[in-house]
N, C-alpha and C positions, 0 to 999 in steps of 0.2 A: 530628503526621506529615503528610506531603504528601498521602497518600490521604484523610485525614480532611478536609483542606481541599478536596480535589476533590469529596468527597461533599456538602459544604456548598454549594459552587457549583453542583453538579448540582440540588440541591434548589431553588435559586433559578432555574434555567433553565426556559424554556418547553418544551423538549424533555424528555420523560420516558422514552421508549422508543426503542431503537435496533435495527434489523435489519441484520445484516451478511451479505451474500450472497457466497458463496465462502469456503471453509474451508481454503485453502491456508496457507502461513506468514504471509502478510500479513493475510489475513482473520481468521486465528486471533488474531494479535496485536492487531488493532483490537477484536475482541470482547472480549479480555481487558482492554484499556484501558477499554472502556466499562463493563464489569461492575464492574471495580475502583473506578470513579469513582461507582458507585451506580445506574447505569442498568439498568433491565429490558432484558435483551439477548437477541435471537433470533440464533443462528448457523445459517445454512441452507447446505447444499451438497447437490446431487442425488446425489452419490456417497457411499454409505454408508461405505465404507472411509476416504475423505478426511475425512468427519465424525468417525469414530472416532479418526482420528490427531490431528485438531484438538482434540478433548476431552482426549486423552492429553497433548498438548503443553501445553495450558493448565494442566492439573493439575500437570505437571512444573514449569512456570514459577512457579506459586504456591507449590508446596512448596519450591522453591528460596528463595523470598522468606521463607518461614516459618523455614526453616533459617538464614537470614541474620539473622533478627531484625527484618526490615523489615515483616512482617506477623504477626499472631497467628493461631492456628488458627481462632478463631471467625470472623475476617475472611475467611480463605480459604474456609470453608465457606459464608459469606454470599454471597461472590462467585460461587462455583459454583452456588449455588441461584438467582442472578439470570440465569444462561445457559440458555435453552432451545435445545437441539440438535435440528435437524429437517432432513429431506430433502424437505419439502413447501414448494414455492414459495408456495402459497397461505397459509402460515402467516406470511409476512413483511408484517405489518401493524404499522406503527410510526410515530412522529413523524418519525423520521429513518431513511432507507434509505441504507446505503453499500454499493456493489457493489465486490467485489474479485475479479471472475471473470477469465476469459481476456482477454488484451489484444487483443481483436478488437472494432471498432466495432459491427458488425451484432449481435453477441451481447449487447453492453451495451445497445443500443437495444431489442432484442427483450425483454430482461429488464425494463427500465423500463416499457416499453409494457404488459406483462403486469401488473406491480405497480401501475401507475397505475390499472388497472381495479378493483383491490380495496382501494385506499387513498383517503382523502379528498384533496381538492385542497390541503389545508394540509400534507400530508406533504412533507417536504424530501427531494429525490432528489440523492444525491452519488455521484460516481464517484471511485474512487481511482486512475484512470488516470494514468500518469506522462507521457503524451505525446499521447493522442488528443484532438482538439478537443472542448471542452465544448460549444461552439456547435452543431456538427454533431449531437451526441447530442441536445441540447435541442430542436433543430428538429423532431424526431419524437415528442416526448413532450407530452401534453396539460399546459397550464399551464407552459410552458418557463421562466417567470420563477423557478420553484423548483428548477431544475436547475443544479447547480454542481459544482466539483471539490473534494474533501477528500482531499489527497494526502499520505498518511503515508510514512515512510521505513523501511526494514527495518534492524533488528527494531522494529517499532512499539511495544512496550512501553518501549523504551530510548531511542529517538530522539525528542528534544524538538520538532524542527521539523515543521511541517505547513503545506503550501501550501493556501490557500483560493483556488480559481480561479474568477474571474467570467467567465462566458460573455456573449456579446452580449445574450442575453435575461434573464440573472440580474437580479433586482432587489435593491435595497438592503437590503430586510427580510430576504431570504433569506441574503444575505451576512453580515448582522449576526447572525442566528441561529446560522450556522455558526461564526463567529468566537467567539461566546460559548460555544458547545458545546466547541470546541477548547480554549479556556481552562479550561472546567469539567473536562476530563479530564486536566488538568495539562500540556498541550502549549503550544507557542509558535506562534501562527499568523502567517503572512505572507500578505497579500492581494495577488493578482497578476491580471493580465488574461489571457485565453485567447490563447496564442501557442505556436508549436512548442517543446515541451520545457519550457514555463512558465519558471521561473527556474532551479531547481537542475539539472535534466537538460540544459538549454540550456548551462549554464556547464560542467557535468561531462563533455560529450562529448570535449573535448580531453584530459581526464585519462585516458579509456579508450583513445581512438583513437591518441594519440601513444605510449602505452605499448605497443600492438600494433604500431605502426610501428617502434619501437625493437627489438622482438623479430624482426620480419621483415627489417628492413634491416641491423641491426647484430648479429643473431644472439644477442641478449641472452636469458637464461632468465627465466621468470616470477618465480622467487625473487630474482633480481638486480634486476629492475625494482621489485619490492615493497620490498626492502631499502633501495634508493635513495630511494624516495618516503617510506618511513616514517622514515628518518633525516633527511628534510627537514621532518618535522613532521606528516605525514599519519598518522592512527591506523590506517589500513588501506590496504595498497597496492592498486593498480587491479586486479590479477589476482585477488587474495583477494576483493576486493569484488565483482567480476564472477561469481565462483563462487558468492558468497552470494546475490546478487540473482537469478541464474539467467542463464546466457550467452544463452539464447534470448530472454529478456525484454529484456536489455540490448541485444542485437542488434536486436530489434524497435523499441525506442525510437530507436536510431541511424538506422534506415530511415525512421521517421516524421518525424524532425526533418529529416533530409537531403532527403526528398521535399517537405515543406511548405515548406522554405526555398528550393526551387528547384535542388536538387542542387549546392550549392557543392562544389568539389573538397576544400576543407579539412575537410569534414564527411563525406566519402565513407566508408560503412560498410567495416569491415575484412574482407578476405577470410579472414584467420586465424580471425576469429570466426565467419564464415559456415561455414567448414569444421568447426568444432566442433559447430555447431548441426546440420549436416547428418550428423555422425558420432554424434549423440546424446550428445555429452559437454557436459552442461548445467551442470556444477558440483556443488555439494553434494547437490542432490536426486537426481542420477543416480549419484553416487559418483565422478565424474570430470569434470574440467573443465581448468583450467590445472594443477590439482593433483589427487591422488588421495585419496579420503576412505574411511574405514571405515564401511560402511553398517550402520545399526541392524538 
């Protein structure tokens, strides 16, 4: 089975423990991926309700795999036992720290500065940011050569691609360790340099922006846009995908890429998306975005 191979690769890896900071959908997915591959994993979030929801989500995902015959019960139990859930930032001591907190540069810097004070200089610091400059974050962190990006895509347990982003200060040893770890958890790494939107989000801007332009200028409905793109070969239409990612997160990425590239007209953030953010219609997580959802 694939997970047995992952655990073998993990045993060969110099990274033995992983701390994931942030227990939202993305952080939960990354913690699940790490634990399933055999790593001792810390899942941290300062908000207890978010942490409880993360634990419930991981249990639900693993139970689904057991029911599908992709895991046996003993493997599920072992995976759960490898994850330590905590609200204490001071508990985040590991060989690899991955932050998946709010997409705000200052917050990420503050977290890494705090964790740098309680971890050895050999600890690898990785941000799961989808667009914020790795180099700007690393500039404020002791030993910036060990700071880089490890960018998963949502949902992390299913999506195979992971961007390993090299900042200006990142050294080759750190990049190599990150690439080997990504392979050990069963993912496919691509190494890219620090640039606005990196690779995937830079390319994907047009997928989202042009779809919203079609809705504004041609009065197309979200379901019409999605049906058209899915019939063209895309697995998920842009409106469904924005709802899954979080419209606020997607809008924030568009703003960062647009600003960092000098505000080109072709990448101007959508006023339609801005209006939804201001209305609190953020997608699946709020029960309404381009579509309406039944809240649990």
